[in-house]
matplotlib code that plots the C-alpha trace (Angstrom):
import matplotlib.pyplot as plt

x = [2.8, 4.2, 4.9, 2.6, -0.3, 0.3, -0.3, -3.2, -4.8, -3.9, -6.4, -9.6, -7.8, -6.7, -10.4, -11.7, -9.2, -9.5, -13.0, -12.3, -10.3, -6.7, -4.9, -1.7, 1.6, 4.9, 6.2, 3.0, 4.0, 1.9, 2.8, 0.7, -2.6, -4.9, -5.7, -2.7, -1.6, -0.2, -3.8, -4.5, -1.2, -2.1, -5.6, -3.7, -1.2, -3.9, -6.0, -3.0, -1.8, -5.5, -5.9, -2.6, -2.5, 1.1, 2.3, 4.7, 7.7, 8.2, 11.5, 9.3, 6.6, 9.9, 11.1, 8.0, 8.6, 6.2, 3.7, 5.7, 7.8, 4.7, 3.9, 7.7, 6.8, 3.8, 5.2, 8.0, 5.9, 2.4, 1.9, 1.3]
y = [-13.7, -13.3, -9.9, -11.3, -12.0, -8.7, -7.0, -9.0, -8.0, -4.2, -4.3, -3.8, -1.2, 1.0, 0.9, 2.0, 4.8, 6.2, 5.3, 3.1, 0.0, 0.9, -1.6, -2.5, -3.2, -3.6, -0.6, 1.6, 4.9, 7.9, 9.7, 7.2, 7.5, 10.8, 12.0, 10.3, 13.0, 13.3, 13.0, 9.8, 8.3, 8.8, 7.3, 4.4, 3.7, 3.9, 1.3, -0.9, -0.7, -2.0, -4.4, -6.2, -5.6, -3.8, -0.3, 1.4, 3.4, 6.7, 5.6, 2.6, 5.1, 7.5, 4.8, 3.7, 4.7, 2.3, -0.2, -3.0, -1.5, -1.4, -4.8, -5.9, -4.2, -5.7, -9.2, -8.7, -7.6, -9.2, -12.2, -15.3]
z = [3.6, 0.1, -1.7, -4.3, -2.0, -0.1, -3.5, -4.2, -0.8, -1.7, -4.5, -2.3, 0.1, -2.9, -4.4, -1.0, -0.8, -4.3, -4.7, -8.0, -8.8, -9.4, -11.5, -9.1, -10.3, -8.2, -10.4, -9.9, -8.2, -6.9, -10.2, -11.9, -10.1, -10.4, -7.0, -5.2, -2.9, 0.6, 2.2, 0.1, 1.2, 4.8, 4.1, 2.5, 5.1, 8.1, 6.0, 5.5, 9.1, 10.2, 7.4, 8.1, 11.8, 11.4, 12.1, 9.6, 10.8, 9.7, 7.9, 6.2, 5.0, 3.6, 1.7, -0.1, -3.8, -5.3, -4.6, -4.9, -1.9, 0.2, -0.7, 0.4, 3.8, 4.2, 3.3, 5.8, 8.9, 8.4, 10.6, 8.7]

ax = plt.figure().add_subplot(projection="3d")
ax.plot(x, y, z, "-o")
ax.set_aspect("equal")
plt.show()
C-alpha cells in the first residue's frame, strides 16, 4: 500500500469519526480540524486499526503529527 492510497482510504474513516467530510491532505493536523480532540483521536485510531487490520503502538501514535504521518504508518504496516 502506498501513502497516497492510504490517504484516500482514510477519507471515509474521518467522515465516520467527525460526522462530515474532512478534506485530507498530508499536512493536515488536529489543530486544523474543529472537534479533533483526544477522544476523536482514539476513535480514529480504533477505526484505522479495524479498517486496515493493523495495531499501532503507543510510540507510533505519539509520533503522529499529521495525517501524512498516519498514512505513512498505514502504508508501512498494512498488508497488501
